[in-house]
VEXLUM-61694 format. One record per residue: x, y, z of N, C-alpha, C, CB in turn; residue in three letters. Coordinates in pm, 1 decimal. Glycine has a CB too. Example, Ala and Ser with C-alpha at 12.3 -4.5 7.8 and 13.67 -1.06 7.14 Angstrom:
<recs>
    neast   nnorth      nup   caeast  canorth     caup    ceast   cnorth      cup   cbeast  cbnorth     cbup residu
   1319.0   -569.0    780.0   1230.0   -450.0    780.0   1320.0   -330.0    780.0   1130.8   -447.3    904.6    ALA
   1285.0   -225.0    708.0   1367.0   -106.0    714.0   1290.0      3.0    787.0   1408.4    -59.8    572.5    SER
</recs>
This chain:
<recs>
    neast   nnorth      nup   caeast  canorth     caup    ceast   cnorth      cup   cbeast  cbnorth     cbup residu
   6774.5    882.5  -1766.6   6784.4   1013.3  -1829.1   6696.5   1114.6  -1755.6   6744.7   1005.1  -1977.3    MET
   6573.5   1073.5  -1728.2   6482.1   1165.7  -1660.2   6537.2   1206.4  -1523.6   6343.3   1101.6  -1644.2    GLU
   6587.3   1109.6  -1447.9   6640.6   1139.3  -1314.9   6760.4   1235.3  -1323.8   6681.9   1008.7  -1243.6    GLU
   6848.4   1209.6  -1418.3   6965.9   1295.3  -1436.6   6923.3   1437.7  -1472.0   7058.2   1238.3  -1546.7    THR
   6832.8   1449.7  -1566.3   6788.6   1582.5  -1609.6   6709.7   1654.9  -1501.2   6704.0   1571.0  -1735.1    LEU
   6631.4   1581.2  -1423.6   6558.6   1644.1  -1311.8   6657.6   1699.2  -1207.5   6461.3   1541.3  -1244.9    ARG
   6761.8   1623.6  -1181.1   6863.9   1669.0  -1085.6   6932.5   1794.8  -1137.4   6968.5   1557.9  -1060.0    THR
   6971.0   1793.1  -1264.1   7035.5   1910.6  -1323.6   6939.1   2029.5  -1322.1   7081.9   1880.2  -1469.0    ILE
   6813.4   2005.8  -1354.5   6713.4   2111.9  -1353.7   6699.1   2171.7  -1213.5   6578.0   2058.2  -1402.9    ASP
   6700.5   2085.5  -1111.5   6694.2   2134.9   -972.7   6813.6   2225.4   -943.0   6690.8   2016.2   -872.2    ASP
   6931.7   2186.5   -989.1   7052.6   2265.5   -964.6   7045.9   2400.3  -1036.5   7177.2   2187.7  -1009.8    LEU
   6988.5   2400.4  -1156.4   6972.0   2526.3  -1230.3   6874.5   2616.6  -1155.2   6921.3   2499.7  -1375.6    VAL
   6761.2   2561.3  -1113.8   6659.9   2640.7  -1043.0   6711.1   2695.0   -909.6   6535.3   2556.5  -1019.2    ARG
   6802.9   2622.1   -846.1   6862.4   2667.9   -720.2   6974.9   2769.0   -743.0   6915.6   2548.7   -641.4    GLN
   7010.9   2790.7   -868.9   7116.9   2886.0   -900.4   7257.1   2829.9   -885.3   7103.2   3005.6   -814.0    GLY
   7268.0   2700.3   -864.8   7399.2   2637.2   -848.2   7464.9   2605.0   -982.0   7385.9   2510.1   -766.1    LYS
   7382.6   2595.8  -1084.2   7429.5   2567.6  -1220.2   7361.8   2668.7  -1311.7   7397.7   2418.2  -1264.4    VAL
   7439.5   2728.6  -1400.8   7380.4   2827.5  -1491.4   7327.5   2763.0  -1619.6   7483.3   2934.9  -1526.2    LEU
   7405.0   2671.2  -1676.1   7366.7   2609.9  -1802.4   7397.0   2460.9  -1798.2   7439.6   2677.0  -1920.5    TYR
   7322.2   2385.7  -1876.0   7336.6   2241.0  -1877.9   7428.4   2199.9  -1991.7   7199.7   2172.4  -1891.4    VAL
   7527.6   2121.0  -1958.1   7619.2   2068.8  -2058.2   7647.3   1922.8  -2033.3   7748.8   2147.9  -2059.2    GLY
   7688.1   1854.7  -2138.5   7723.6   1713.5  -2130.2   7858.6   1695.1  -2197.7   7614.3   1622.8  -2196.3    VAL
   7918.3   1581.2  -2177.0   8048.1   1554.4  -2237.2   8047.8   1418.1  -2304.3   8159.3   1562.0  -2131.9    SER
   8090.6   1419.6  -2429.8   8106.8   1297.4  -2507.3   7976.1   1218.0  -2525.0   8210.0   1210.2  -2441.0    GLU
   7864.0   1287.6  -2529.9   7738.2   1218.7  -2554.0   7719.7   1194.2  -2702.9   7620.4   1299.3  -2497.6    TRP
   7655.1   1083.2  -2733.5   7623.2   1052.8  -2872.4   7505.4   1139.0  -2917.3   7591.1    901.9  -2890.1    THR
   7482.6   1142.6  -3046.4   7367.8   1215.9  -3100.2   7237.7   1159.7  -3043.2   7366.2   1209.1  -3254.5    ALA
   7231.2   1028.8  -3027.3   7110.8    965.7  -2973.2   7086.0   1007.1  -2828.3   7122.1    813.8  -2982.6    GLN
   7192.0   1013.5  -2749.8   7177.0   1056.2  -2610.2   7132.9   1202.3  -2602.4   7309.2   1036.6  -2533.3    GLN
   7190.6   1285.7  -2686.7   7152.5   1426.3  -2688.6   7006.0   1440.5  -2727.3   7241.7   1505.5  -2785.8    ILE
   6965.9   1368.5  -2830.5   6826.6   1375.3  -2875.9   6731.2   1326.7  -2767.1   6807.7   1291.7  -3003.7    GLN
   6766.6   1217.4  -2701.7   6682.6   1165.6  -2593.1   6672.6   1266.6  -2479.2   6738.4   1032.1  -2540.6    GLU
   6783.5   1330.5  -2445.3   6783.3   1429.7  -2337.4   6694.6   1548.5  -2373.0   6926.5   1477.6  -2307.9    ALA
   6700.4   1592.1  -2497.9   6617.2   1704.8  -2540.9   6468.7   1668.6  -2535.1   6655.5   1748.5  -2683.6    LEU
   6436.0   1550.5  -2581.8   6296.2   1506.1  -2579.1   6245.6   1492.6  -2435.9   6281.1   1372.4  -2652.8    GLN
   6329.8   1438.3  -2349.0   6292.5   1422.7  -2208.5   6274.6   1559.2  -2142.7   6398.7   1340.5  -2132.9    THR
   6367.8   1650.1  -2167.7   6358.1   1785.0  -2110.3   6230.8   1854.4  -2157.6   6481.9   1869.5  -2148.2    ALA
   6199.9   1841.4  -2285.4   6077.9   1903.9  -2338.6   5951.8   1840.0  -2279.5   6075.1   1892.8  -2492.0    ASP
   5952.7   1708.9  -2265.6   5836.2   1638.0  -2213.3   5805.0   1679.7  -2070.2   5858.8   1487.6  -2219.7    ARG
   5908.6   1699.3  -1988.3   5888.3   1730.5  -1846.8   5918.1   1876.4  -1812.5   5974.8   1640.7  -1762.3    TYR
   5934.5   1960.4  -1915.3   5962.0   2103.4  -1897.9   6085.3   2128.8  -1811.2   5841.2   2172.2  -1836.3    LEU
   6191.0   2054.5  -1841.5   6316.8   2067.9  -1769.1   6414.3   2153.6  -1848.6   6377.9   1929.7  -1740.4    LEU
   6515.6   2203.6  -1781.7   6617.8   2282.5  -1849.6   6684.6   2196.0  -1956.0   6722.9   2337.1  -1748.4    ASP
   6711.4   2256.2  -2071.8   6768.6   2181.3  -2184.6   6920.0   2192.2  -2189.0   6710.2   2230.8  -2315.8    ARG
   6981.9   2094.5  -2249.0   7125.5   2096.8  -2275.9   7154.6   2212.8  -2370.2   7174.5   1961.0  -2336.9    ILE
   7260.8   2287.8  -2342.4   7300.5   2396.2  -2433.2   7439.7   2374.6  -2491.0   7295.7   2529.7  -2360.6    VAL
   7514.7   2279.0  -2433.0   7651.0   2256.3  -2481.7   7691.5   2110.1  -2463.2   7750.4   2348.5  -2408.7    VAL
   7774.1   2066.1  -2556.1   7832.7   1932.8  -2551.1   7983.8   1950.3  -2552.6   7783.7   1842.8  -2670.8    ASN
   8054.7   1863.0  -2483.6   8200.5   1870.5  -2479.7   8259.9   1741.7  -2536.0   8250.7   1895.3  -2335.1    GLN
   8277.5   1736.9  -2667.9   8337.0   1617.9  -2728.9   8484.3   1639.1  -2762.7   8260.3   1579.5  -2854.6    PRO
   8552.0   1529.8  -2786.0   8686.3   1538.9  -2842.2   8668.5   1566.6  -2991.9   8771.0   1406.1  -2815.7    GLN
   8743.5   1662.5  -3043.2   8730.0   1697.2  -3184.9   8857.2   1764.2  -3232.5   8607.8   1789.5  -3208.7    TYR
   8910.0   1714.7  -3341.1   9027.2   1774.0  -3404.0   9037.3   1723.5  -3547.2   9156.3   1740.9  -3324.5    ASN
   9137.2   1768.3  -3618.1   9153.6   1731.4  -3757.9   9168.0   1580.2  -3777.9   9274.0   1801.9  -3815.2    MET
   9215.1   1510.5  -3677.6   9237.7   1366.4  -3689.5   9126.8   1283.7  -3626.4   9369.3   1329.8  -3626.3    LEU
   9039.5   1346.9  -3552.5   8928.9   1277.7  -3485.6   8801.8   1359.5  -3508.0   8957.5   1258.3  -3331.6    ASN
   8728.0   1321.6  -3611.0   8614.3   1402.6  -3656.2   8480.2   1329.1  -3642.9   8635.4   1444.2  -3801.0    ARG
   8472.8   1234.8  -3553.1   8353.7   1151.1  -3541.8   8225.6   1231.2  -3518.1   8372.1   1052.1  -3430.2    TYR
   8234.2   1348.4  -3457.8   8112.8   1424.4  -3424.6   8047.0   1487.2  -3547.9   8146.2   1533.4  -3323.8    ILE
   8119.4   1496.4  -3657.5   8065.1   1563.6  -3775.5   7945.6   1490.9  -3836.3   8172.8   1578.1  -3879.5    GLU
   7944.6   1360.3  -3825.9   7840.3   1281.1  -3893.1   7702.9   1294.6  -3826.3   7880.8   1134.5  -3895.9    LYS
   7698.2   1283.4  -3694.4   7568.7   1282.6  -3626.1   7555.6   1387.7  -3515.6   7544.5   1147.2  -3567.7    GLU
   7658.4   1402.8  -3433.7   7650.0   1491.2  -3317.5   7630.2   1636.6  -3360.2   7776.5   1478.3  -3231.4    VAL
   7710.4   1683.5  -3454.2   7698.3   1823.7  -3496.1   7562.6   1850.8  -3562.0   7812.0   1860.2  -3593.3    ILE
   7515.3   1765.7  -3653.5   7382.3   1795.4  -3711.0   7270.2   1802.1  -3606.4   7346.9   1690.0  -3814.4    PRO
   7267.4   1709.2  -3512.3   7165.2   1710.7  -3407.5   7181.6   1834.7  -3320.7   7173.3   1582.8  -3321.0    VAL
   7305.3   1866.7  -3289.0   7332.1   1982.2  -3204.4   7295.0   2112.2  -3275.1   7479.1   1984.9  -3163.5    SER
   7334.6   2124.0  -3400.5   7303.1   2245.7  -3476.4   7152.2   2265.0  -3485.1   7364.4   2239.3  -3618.3    ARG
   7080.7   2158.8  -3513.4   6934.0   2164.9  -3526.6   6868.2   2211.0  -3396.5   6878.2   2027.2  -3567.2    LYS
   6931.0   2179.1  -3283.8   6870.5   2207.5  -3153.4   6940.1   2318.9  -3074.7   6870.1   2082.9  -3071.2    ASN
   7028.6   2392.5  -3140.5   7092.5   2506.2  -3075.2   7193.9   2470.6  -2968.1   6989.3   2591.3  -3015.6    GLY
   7259.7   2357.2  -2984.3   7359.1   2311.7  -2887.5   7498.0   2335.0  -2945.9   7338.0   2161.2  -2851.3    ILE
   7582.1   2405.1  -2871.5   7718.3   2430.5  -2916.5   7813.9   2321.6  -2870.9   7765.8   2564.9  -2866.1    GLY
   7931.1   2322.3  -2932.0   8036.5   2227.2  -2896.6   8151.8   2304.1  -2833.5   8084.8   2146.6  -3021.9    GLN
   8191.9   2262.8  -2714.6   8315.5   2312.6  -2653.9   8410.1   2192.8  -2658.4   8293.5   2369.1  -2503.3    ILE
   8495.1   2191.5  -2758.7   8573.0   2072.1  -2788.0   8701.2   2064.5  -2705.9   8606.4   2067.5  -2934.8    VAL
   8741.2   1940.5  -2677.8   8869.6   1921.3  -2611.7   8961.7   1841.2  -2702.9   8851.7   1850.1  -2475.3    PHE
   9087.6   1847.1  -2673.0   9193.5   1784.5  -2752.1   9195.6   1835.1  -2896.3   9176.4   1633.5  -2751.1    SER
   9183.8   1967.5  -2916.7   9183.4   2020.2  -3053.6   9316.9   2003.3  -3124.8   9146.4   2165.8  -3051.8    PRO
   9422.2   1976.8  -3049.4   9553.4   1954.0  -3110.8   9591.2   1806.0  -3107.7   9661.0   2037.0  -3039.3    LEU
   9490.0   1720.6  -3091.5   9509.6   1574.9  -3092.4   9622.8   1534.3  -2998.0   9539.9   1525.4  -3235.4    ALA
   9612.4   1583.4  -2875.5   9708.2   1553.3  -2769.1   9852.1   1585.1  -2809.3   9697.5   1407.3  -2730.0    GLN
   9866.7   1688.5  -2890.2   9999.7   1733.6  -2930.0  10043.8   1685.1  -3067.3  10098.6   1689.3  -2829.2    GLY
   9973.0   1589.5  -3123.7  10011.3   1538.2  -3255.7  10001.2   1648.9  -3361.0   9921.9   1417.9  -3295.4    VAL
   9903.3   1737.9  -3346.4   9885.7   1846.5  -3443.4   9971.4   1970.0  -3412.3   9739.8   1886.8  -3448.3    LEU
  10071.9   1951.6  -3330.0  10170.1   2058.9  -3310.1  10291.3   2037.0  -3399.3  10213.5   2066.6  -3162.3    THR
  10304.2   1915.4  -3451.7  10417.8   1883.1  -3536.8  10538.3   1831.0  -3461.2  10457.2   2002.8  -3614.3    GLY
  10525.8   1812.4  -3329.3  10642.1   1767.1  -3251.6  10673.4   1619.1  -3273.0  10618.5   1792.7  -3103.9    LYS
  10574.0   1542.2  -3319.3  10596.2   1400.1  -3347.5  10612.0   1384.0  -3498.6  10477.8   1311.2  -3292.8    TYR
  10723.1   1324.5  -3538.6  10753.6   1315.7  -3681.0  10775.5   1170.2  -3722.7  10877.5   1400.1  -3714.5    LYS
  10738.5   1144.1  -3846.7  10759.1   1009.4  -3902.2  10908.2    975.9  -3901.7  10701.4    999.3  -4047.1    ARG
  10938.6    853.7  -3860.4  11076.0    807.2  -3865.0  11167.1    863.2  -3757.6  11132.5    838.9  -3995.2    GLY
  11112.9    943.0  -3667.0  11194.9    999.6  -3559.1  11144.2    949.6  -3424.8  11193.2   1154.8  -3563.1    GLN
  11234.2    945.9  -3328.6  11193.1    900.5  -3195.9  11106.7   1006.5  -3128.3  11316.3    868.0  -3108.9    SER
  11030.7    961.6  -3032.5  10940.2   1048.8  -2957.7  11022.6   1139.7  -2866.1  10837.4    964.9  -2875.0    ILE
  10996.2   1269.8  -2868.2  11069.7   1359.9  -2778.3  11053.4   1317.8  -2631.7  11021.2   1505.3  -2797.1    PRO
  11163.4   1315.6  -2558.4  11162.5   1266.5  -2420.2  11075.9   1350.1  -2326.3  11303.0   1262.7  -2367.3    LYS
  11057.6   1479.2  -2356.7  10980.0   1566.3  -2267.9  10833.1   1576.8  -2309.3  11041.9   1704.8  -2264.8    ASP
  10787.7   1489.0  -2396.9  10649.7   1496.7  -2447.2  10557.5   1399.6  -2372.9  10646.3   1466.9  -2598.0    SER
  10427.2   1422.0  -2388.5  10328.1   1333.5  -2326.3  10340.5   1190.5  -2377.5  10186.9   1385.5  -2352.4    ARG
  10375.4   1177.1  -2504.2  10385.1   1043.8  -2564.1  10501.2    962.8  -2506.6  10400.6   1055.6  -2714.7    ALA
  10595.3   1028.5  -2439.7  10709.9    959.1  -2381.1  10678.7    902.3  -2243.2  10828.3   1053.0  -2371.9    ALA
  10569.4    945.6  -2181.7  10535.9    901.8  -2046.4  10434.5    788.3  -2050.4  10481.2   1019.0  -1963.5    HIS
  10462.9    678.1  -1983.1  10373.9    561.8  -1987.0  10229.1    591.0  -1945.4  10429.2    455.1  -1898.5    PRO
  10208.7    681.7  -1850.3  10073.1    710.1  -1802.2   9988.8    786.9  -1904.1  10080.1    789.0  -1673.0    LYS
  10051.3    862.6  -1990.9   9976.6    946.7  -2085.3   9997.4    909.6  -2231.1  10014.8   1089.5  -2066.0    THR
  10074.5    808.2  -2258.2  10112.2    781.0  -2396.2  10012.8    696.6  -2475.7  10242.7    713.8  -2397.4    SER
   9925.0    623.4  -2410.6   9836.8    529.6  -2480.8   9753.8    592.0  -2590.8   9746.1    465.2  -2383.7    GLY
   9675.3    692.0  -2557.4   9586.9    755.5  -2656.4   9666.0    829.5  -2763.0   9490.7    852.1  -2587.6    ALA
   9776.9    889.1  -2723.9   9859.4    963.7  -2819.0   9917.9    869.0  -2922.9   9972.3   1039.7  -2745.9    ILE
   9968.8    757.0  -2877.0  10030.9    662.0  -2970.3   9929.2    607.8  -3069.9  10095.4    546.1  -2893.5    LYS
   9802.6    598.3  -3029.0   9698.3    554.9  -3123.0   9679.8    655.7  -3235.5   9565.2    534.0  -3049.7    ASN
   9707.9    783.3  -3208.5   9696.5    888.0  -3309.9   9820.7    897.5  -3397.9   9671.1   1021.4  -3243.5    LEU
   9931.7    843.0  -3350.6  10058.3    858.5  -3421.2  10080.0    747.9  -3524.7  10173.3    859.8  -3321.8    MET
   9981.2    731.0  -3609.9   9994.7    633.9  -3717.8  10074.1    696.3  -3832.2   9855.5    585.8  -3767.1    THR
  10124.5    612.8  -3918.3  10197.8    661.0  -4035.7  10109.4    754.2  -4118.4  10246.7    542.1  -4122.3    GLU
   9983.0    715.2  -4135.2   9888.4    795.5  -4213.6   9866.8    933.6  -4150.4   9753.8    721.8  -4226.4    GLU
   9845.1    937.2  -4019.9   9823.1   1065.2  -3952.0   9947.2   1153.6  -3954.4   9780.3   1041.2  -3808.2    ASN
  10062.6   1093.9  -3932.4  10185.6   1173.9  -3931.9  10216.6   1229.5  -4071.2  10303.8   1089.4  -3881.6    LEU
  10178.4   1159.1  -4174.9  10193.2   1211.6  -4310.9  10099.3   1330.3  -4331.9  10164.8   1101.1  -4415.8    LEU
   9977.0   1319.9  -4281.8   9882.8   1432.9  -4288.4   9939.4   1553.4  -4214.2   9745.1   1393.3  -4228.7    LYS
   9998.3   1528.9  -4099.2  10055.4   1637.1  -4018.8  10166.6   1707.9  -4097.0  10110.1   1582.2  -3884.3    VAL
  10250.4   1631.4  -4165.0  10357.0   1692.2  -4246.2  10297.9   1784.4  -4353.4  10443.9   1582.3  -4312.6    GLU
  10194.1   1737.4  -4420.0  10131.5   1817.3  -4526.0  10063.6   1941.3  -4469.3  10029.6   1732.9  -4603.4    LYS
   9999.7   1925.8  -4354.3   9935.2   2039.7  -4289.4  10037.8   2142.2  -4241.7   9850.3   1992.2  -4171.6    LEU
  10150.8   2092.7  -4194.3  10256.6   2183.9  -4149.2  10306.0   2269.0  -4265.7  10374.1   2104.9  -4086.8    LYS
  10313.8   2210.4  -4384.9  10355.9   2286.3  -4503.4  10255.4   2396.9  -4534.8  10371.7   2192.4  -4625.4    ALA
  10128.0   2368.0  -4520.1  10023.5   2469.0  -4541.3  10039.8   2581.2  -4439.1   9881.4   2405.4  -4530.6    VAL
  10060.5   2544.7  -4314.0  10078.2   2645.3  -4208.5  10199.0   2733.7  -4237.6  10094.3   2577.5  -4071.2    ALA
  10307.0   2673.2  -4280.5  10427.4   2750.6  -4310.7  10402.5   2849.1  -4425.2  10543.5   2656.7  -4346.2    GLN
  10328.3   2806.0  -4526.7  10293.4   2895.6  -4637.8  10214.7   3016.8  -4587.9  10211.5   2819.9  -4744.4    GLU
  10131.5   2995.8  -4485.6  10049.9   3103.2  -4429.7  10125.8   3187.3  -4327.1   9925.6   3045.3  -4365.8    LEU
  10243.3   3141.7  -4289.4  10321.3   3214.3  -4189.7  10270.1   3196.0  -4047.7  10322.5   3359.8  -4223.3    GLY
  10208.4   3080.9  -4022.0  10156.0   3050.0  -3888.5  10209.1   2914.3  -3845.9   9999.6   3051.6  -3886.7    ILE
  10186.2   2880.2  -3720.3  10226.9   2749.3  -3671.3  10119.8   2645.7  -3704.9  10252.6   2753.5  -3518.9    THR
  10159.9   2521.1  -3700.8  10064.4   2412.4  -3723.7   9954.4   2415.2  -3617.6  10136.4   2275.4  -3722.8    LEU
   9990.1   2445.4  -3493.6   9889.9   2455.1  -3385.8   9785.6   2561.2  -3419.5   9957.8   2488.4  -3250.3    SER
   9830.6   2675.3  -3467.8   9737.4   2783.1  -3503.0   9647.4   2740.8  -3618.2   9814.1   2911.2  -3540.3    GLN
   9702.0   2669.3  -3715.6   9620.1   2620.4  -3826.8   9514.1   2523.3  -3775.9   9708.2   2552.2  -3933.7    LEU
   9555.6   2428.7  -3691.7   9462.2   2328.6  -3639.2   9351.3   2393.4  -3557.3   9536.6   2226.1  -3553.8    ALA
   9386.5   2493.0  -3476.3   9286.0   2560.9  -3394.6   9195.3   2649.6  -3479.8   9353.9   2644.6  -3286.1    LEU
   9251.2   2717.2  -3578.9   9169.6   2800.2  -3668.5   9070.3   2713.2  -3744.1   9258.9   2878.5  -3767.8    ALA
   9114.0   2594.3  -3784.6   9025.1   2499.8  -3854.5   8909.4   2459.5  -3763.1   9104.0   2373.5  -3900.7    TRP
   8939.9   2429.6  -3638.2   8836.3   2393.5  -3539.6   8735.8   2507.0  -3524.9   8900.0   2360.3  -3401.9    ILE
   8788.0   2627.6  -3504.9   8701.6   2743.0  -3478.4   8622.4   2787.3  -3601.2   8784.8   2858.8  -3427.9    LEU
   8661.2   2741.9  -3718.6   8588.2   2773.4  -3842.4   8452.6   2701.6  -3845.4   8672.5   2733.4  -3966.6    LYS
   8442.2   2591.2  -3772.4   8316.9   2516.7  -3767.4   8214.4   2599.7  -3691.4   8336.5   2377.2  -3700.5    ASN
   8104.0   2638.1  -3756.5   8007.2   2726.6  -3690.2   7940.0   2665.2  -3567.2   7901.3   2766.6  -3788.3    PRO
   7946.7   2533.8  -3550.7   7884.6   2472.1  -3434.2   7981.1   2463.1  -3316.1   7833.5   2333.6  -3469.9    ASN
   8108.2   2498.0  -3337.0   8206.3   2496.4  -3228.6   8203.6   2632.1  -3159.0   8349.8   2463.7  -3282.2    VAL
   8170.5   2629.1  -3031.8   8163.8   2750.0  -2950.1   8301.8   2789.8  -2900.1   8069.1   2729.5  -2831.8    THR
   8379.2   2689.5  -2861.2   8510.7   2714.8  -2805.1   8592.2   2586.6  -2810.0   8500.2   2768.2  -2660.3    SER
   8723.1   2602.3  -2789.6   8812.3   2487.0  -2784.2   8893.3   2493.8  -2655.8   8905.7   2481.9  -2908.6    ALA
   8903.8   2382.3  -2588.6   8981.4   2373.1  -2465.7   9121.0   2325.5  -2502.9   8914.0   2276.8  -2361.6    ILE
   9217.8   2410.5  -2480.7   9355.4   2372.0  -2511.5   9421.5   2316.5  -2387.3   9435.6   2491.5  -2566.5    ILE
   9509.3   2222.7  -2404.5   9578.0   2160.4  -2292.1   9722.2   2206.4  -2284.3   9571.9   2008.7  -2303.2    GLY
   9742.1   2335.3  -2285.4   9877.6   2390.3  -2282.0   9944.5   2360.1  -2149.2   9875.1   2541.2  -2306.6    ALA
  10074.0   2333.3  -2156.0  10151.0   2308.7  -2034.3  10249.5   2421.6  -2005.5  10225.6   2176.9  -2045.6    THR
  10262.1   2514.8  -2100.6  10354.0   2627.5  -2083.6  10285.0   2755.7  -2127.2  10484.9   2605.7  -2164.4    LYS
  10315.3   2868.6  -2060.9  10253.1   2996.6  -2098.2  10272.9   3032.3  -2245.2  10308.8   3107.5  -2012.1    PRO
  10390.1   3000.5  -2299.8  10413.0   3035.4  -2440.4  10322.3   2957.0  -2535.6  10558.5   3010.6  -2476.8    GLU
  10280.5   2837.9  -2494.0  10185.8   2761.8  -2575.6  10050.2   2831.7  -2578.7  10170.6   2617.8  -2521.6    GLN
  10007.6   2884.4  -2466.0   9881.2   2958.4  -2460.6   9889.9   3081.0  -2551.0   9847.6   3000.4  -2314.6    VAL
  10000.7   3154.4  -2540.1  10018.5   3274.1  -2622.5  10014.9   3240.0  -2771.3  10150.8   3343.4  -2587.8    GLU
  10080.5   3131.7  -2809.2  10080.4   3089.7  -2950.2   9940.3   3048.5  -2994.6  10179.0   2973.0  -2972.0    GLU
   9874.1   2969.2  -2913.1   9742.7   2915.8  -2950.5   9636.7   3024.0  -2962.8   9698.0   2813.2  -2849.2    ASN
   9642.5   3124.7  -2878.1   9543.6   3232.7  -2881.3   9546.6   3306.3  -3015.4   9568.8   3331.6  -2766.2    VAL
   9661.0   3310.1  -3078.6   9674.2   3378.8  -3207.6   9590.1   3312.7  -3316.9   9820.7   3381.8  -3250.4    LYS
   9543.8   3192.5  -3293.8   9461.0   3122.4  -3392.7   9329.4   3195.4  -3419.3   9432.1   2980.0  -3345.4    ALA
   9281.1   3274.2  -3324.6   9154.8   3345.1  -3345.3   9166.0   3449.6  -3454.9   9109.7   3411.0  -3216.3    VAL
   9288.2   3492.7  -3485.5   9308.4   3592.1  -3590.6   9333.0   3529.7  -3728.2   9424.5   3681.3  -3554.2    ASP
   9343.7   3398.1  -3734.3   9369.0   3329.4  -3861.3   9237.7   3310.7  -3935.2   9438.7   3192.6  -3838.2    VAL
   9232.7   3358.4  -4056.9   9112.6   3341.9  -4138.9   9139.6   3238.8  -4247.4   9068.6   3477.0  -4201.5    GLU
   9059.9   3135.6  -4247.5   9072.9   3030.6  -4347.6   8959.1   3046.6  -4448.0   9071.0   2888.4  -4281.7    LEU
   8994.1   3078.9  -4571.8   8891.2   3095.1  -4674.4   8848.5   2957.9  -4727.4   8942.9   3184.6  -4790.4    ASN
   8748.2   2957.3  -4811.4   8694.1   2831.7  -4863.4   8798.7   2750.5  -4939.5   8575.8   2859.9  -4954.0    ASP
   8883.7   2820.0  -5013.8   8988.5   2750.5  -5089.8   9085.1   2677.0  -4995.6   9066.6   2850.9  -5178.1    GLU
   9124.5   2745.3  -4889.2   9212.9   2681.7  -4790.5   9143.9   2565.0  -4721.1   9259.0   2784.1  -4686.2    LEU
   9018.6   2583.4  -4687.9   8943.6   2475.0  -4622.8   8934.9   2352.8  -4713.7   8802.0   2522.4  -4584.6    MET
   8914.7   2374.7  -4843.3   8911.3   2263.1  -4938.4   9047.1   2195.3  -4946.8   8868.1   2311.8  -5077.4    GLU
   9151.3   2274.8  -4946.7   9287.2   2218.6  -4951.2   9314.8   2135.1  -4826.4   9392.5   2331.5  -4964.2    ARG
   9277.1   2185.9  -4711.7   9294.4   2112.2  -4586.6   9212.5   1983.1  -4589.9   9253.0   2199.6  -4465.5    ILE
   9090.2   1993.6  -4637.4   9003.8   1875.1  -4645.4   9065.3   1767.9  -4734.2   8865.2   1913.4  -4698.4    GLU
   9128.8   1810.3  -4844.7   9191.5   1711.6  -4934.6   9307.0   1640.2  -4864.5   9242.4   1780.1  -5063.8    SER
   9375.2   1708.1  -4774.8   9481.6   1645.1  -4698.2   9423.2   1548.3  -4595.2   9568.3   1751.6  -4629.0    ILE
   9314.8   1587.5  -4530.9   9256.3   1506.7  -4424.3   9175.5   1387.0  -4474.6   9168.7   1592.8  -4339.3    LEU
   9128.8   1394.2  -4596.8   9043.5   1286.1  -4652.1   9123.8   1163.7  -4689.4   8967.6   1335.2  -4774.8    SER
</recs>
């Protein structure tokens, strides 16, 4: 840890790196890095890049509390659960041929998310999105961005129209009642 942080600190001091970030670190690793940086007066981590979405919330238990306490933001990836939270995968229907889940090289992680339980949640979430007059993708992204510890979300759009649709999520306001309703679906 010390060697890694010293190297990063050297890069910051040389102007080659502006800010220190990590990806997929546990709360324990983040805490150790902060303690090491403080002990040796090294540049501190300011951002973590974890996978985070409505179906994969592991960071909420430990990573977010440690990060919030220490001023570390989250720039999350896979906010649409590799496309599962777009609604394109449906219970009882075959996988669309032009989707990531149809390709052997990219289908492994997606298929792990496409459980009966998750797809039922997606159906219920899609109904909420329709009531609001937005897409399921916009609902999922608005939910992500509602978390005060999330700085940004990295979308994996493959088409310009997906980017245009996803950007509209910043204008979606989810009140406490909606958040509770969403939580009841996800729990």
